[in-house]
N, C-alpha and C positions, 0 to 999 in steps of 0.2 A: 090272059094276063095274072088273074086272080089265084088261078091253081099253081102258078109260074111262083110266084108271091111263097104262098102255103108249102111247097116243096123246097123253095131254098130257105125258110124259117126252121121247117121240118129237120132239114140235114141238119144246121147251124145246131138245133136243138140236140140231135143226135149225137154230134162231135161232141158240143160242150158234156154230155151225159158220159162220153166215153171218156174222155179225158179227167172228169171229175172221178169215173171209178178206177181208173188206171192212178191217180195219184193218192186214193184211199187204199192201194193195195200195196203202193211203192215200198221197196225192199232199200234201208236207209244203209248206210255204210258208212263208217268215220272218215274224213281227211286231214281231221288232226289228232292226232294219237293222245294228246296231252303230256308227252314227255320232251319231243323235241319237232324241227320240222322236215322231220322225212314226208316224204313227196311234194315239197314246195322246193321251188326255186329258190333259195335263200340267197341275197345279192352279196356280195363280196363286200368285207368287210362290215357286215351287219353291225348295226346298233339300234335298231330299228322294234326288231322282233325276238321279243325274250318270252322265257316258257317257264314258267314256274306251278307245282301244286295244280297243274290240269289246266292252267291257265294261259291264254296267249297274250302278253301282253304289248300293248303298242305304245311305242314313246316317239314322242320328236327328237332328234337329235339335236347338236347345240349349233348348227349352222342351219336350223329346221329346213334342211332337205326332204322333199316328199320321197315315198317309196309305195309301190306295189308289189307284194307277194303275191306271187302266181302258181297256181296250182300243175304241178309237172304231167297231170293228165289234162285230154282235153274232152269235151261232154256236148254232146248235141241236145235233146230233151233231157230236163232232169229238173228235179228239187232242190233245189238247197236250204238248208234252215241252220241256225245258229242262236247263240244269246251273248247277248251284248253289256256294257256297263260303261257310263260312261266315269270319266275320272276327273282330271283337272284340266283346265283352261280351254281354248274354243276347240270344241269338238268337231272334226272334220273326217269324214273315214265314209266308206261305203264297200258293197258288195259288187264287183267287174263281174258282167254274165256274156262270156265268150267273148270281148273284145272290150273298149272302152266303155262302153254303154254302163250303164251303172246306175245300183238302187241306192239313193244316197243313207246316208247315218250320219246325223248331226246338222251341225249349221254351215248350210248354203253361202259359200263366199262372196257369191254375186247378188243374192238376195238376204242376208245378212240375218235369216232366221232360220228357225229348224225345219228341215224337208226332210225328216226321216221318212222310209219306206218311198219316198216319191221318186222316180227315174230322172236321170242325168243323163240327156243325150248330148254328145260333143257337136257344137254347131246349132243346138234347137235350146240347150240348157235344158229347163224345167216344163215339158210340155205338159202333162197335167200333176197335181198334185194329191198326193194320199190325205183322205178324209179321215176325219177324228184323229187325228194324233196325238195332238193336245191332251186328249183326255185319256188316252191311253198309255203313254208312255210315262215310265218310272226315271226320273232325271236320278236316281238314286241307289239305282236298287239294279237287276239283272231282268232284260227285256229277253222275246223271244221273236225272231225277224223269219219267217218265211219265205221264200221267193220259188214260182213256179217259172220255169223258162219252155216255152212250147212253141217251137218256129220262131214266128217273131213277136210272141205274146210273151210279155212280162207282165206277173199278176203278186202281190205283196201280202202277207197278212202279219202283223204286227198284235203281238199279246192275244193270237187267236183267234183276231178279228181281219176279216179282209177289207184292205185298207185303200187298194189300186190295182189297175189293172192297163196296159196299155200295150198298143202295138207300135213298134219300131221299126221303122224302114232303114235302120242303117246295123240290122241284125244280120249276125252271120250264120250260118249252119253249123258250126262248131268250133270250139276253142275253148281255153282254160278257165278256171273261177280265179279271181286275185280279191285280194283286200286290200283297200287304199288308206295310206298315210297321208294328206293332203301337207303340200309342201308352205312354207312362208306361216305355220302355226305351231304355239308352245303348247301341245296336248298331249294326255296320256288317257288310253281307253282297254279296255280289256275284253277279250271273246274267249268262249268255251262250246263245248259242244258242238263244235262244226259238223257237218253230217251231209251226205250228200243220195239221194235216189236218182238213177236213170230212169227214165220213161221210154 
């Protein structure tokens, strides 16, 4: 039995090391060109997603309807990175990974507090909370978010520090990347330097 446990832990260690090596040498490609929304499924009568000076501006509409901007391409295992900056209002956004599973950015509507870098899983809410976000998050400046998606595992890094890892039972094998603008909010925020590396 002892040897079995040792073998299992050794296998986990080898897998973790392999993933770490793969992410370290990942080749990133931009998914936002800084000029327009090429490569994204732009909604009809778009009033939410604007591009100016290399920045993707996210703005609530007058009716405060929400929206998700999805990539045209689908991804399996990947790293997605971006920079984000809070604007005005109650910020409630996030990055969708393959489906409606999401890594939150800003205030949780249900918890009424900042849950940046934590996973929001439909039907489960926030099963884990990212650690140390209050000390890392810059509310008036650009922040860097990295999300590693491998199989069912989501790991997030905020401003260079690992803050969360979670295995999602609702993860799917392949899907697009999305940016959320939550409905029933009057808010603005910005994204830039969005890029992805397939693993």
